[in-house]
N, C-alpha and C positions, 0 to 999 in steps of 0.2 A: 921424503914426501911421497905419499901414495899416489899412484896413477889414477885410480878410480875414486869417486866419492861415494857416499852412501846412496845418493840418488842414482848413480850409475849402476850400483849393485841391485837396486830395487827394480831396474828395467828387466833383469833376468827372472824376476818372480812376479810378473804382472799377470793378473787373473784373466786378462783378455787372451793370453796365449795358452799356457798349460799349467799355471799355478792354481792353488786352492786357497781358501780362506781358513785361517787358523785363529782360534780364540784360546789363549793360554791364561788360565786362572792361577794366580800366584798370591803371595802374601801382600803384595802392594795393590792388588786389584785384578783386572783382566786386560791383557794386551791383545789386540786384534791386528793381524797383519797377513800378508800373502807369503806363501812358501811353495816350494816344489816338493810334493809328496811322492814317496816311493814305498812299495810294499812287496819286496822281492820274495820269492819262494826260497826256502832254506832247507837243506837236507843235512842233518847233524849225524855224522857217523858215530857208531857206538860199538865197542867190542862185544857188548851184551845183546845186540840186536842184529838180525840178519841183514836188514835193509837200512837201518838207521831210523831216526825220528824226523818227521816232516813238520815244518812250521813256516812262519813268515817273519820278515824283519822290517816292520813299519818304521819309517823315519821321514824326516823332512829336512830340507836345507833352506836357510833364510839368512839375510844379512845380519851380521853381528849386532848392528844398531837396533834391530827389531826384537832381539832376544831380551826378555825382561831382566833387569839388573837383579831383582830379587827372586828370579826363577830358580828352581831347584828340583832335584829328583823327587818323584812322587806327586808333582803338581799335575793337575788335570788339564788336558789339551783336547779341544773339540776341533776336528778337521771336517770341513764342509766339502764333500766330494762332488757336489752339484746340488741343484735345487730339487727337493728339500733334503737330500741325503746327507747325513752327518754321522760321524762315529766319535766316541770318546776314547781317549788313551791316557795313560800315565807316562810321565817322562822317566826314562830309564837312565839316560846320560846325554850330555851335550858336549860336543867337541868342536871348538873353533878350528877351521882348517888352515889358518894362516893366510888366507886370501881376502879376509873381510867377511867371510861367510861361516855359518855354524851348522853342523849336522846334529840333529836332535833325534836320538833313538827313542822309540816309543814301545809301549806294550798295550794291547787292546784291553779295555776294561770289561 
């Protein structure tokens, strides 16, 4: 029996703290929920380049229960970073982490 409930996990992604609003458009409609968004800097080493290639790795983490059952790669996700700022992304991959949360990797549209 799990220790936390879905309601417990949602406390970690409350917008009053540091989470953002996500709207995931999928074949079943649009799911709207809160998630923790991250867009780290990435340096990809290459034997063909002196310094490598720079980029970012946008992703968010959300409770498993909030991830749409019909969600898949290439779905469109809009992340609202604040009022009125929002960016669109496509879903690259999603990985449940085994704790009741899912990491969703994104690519900016």
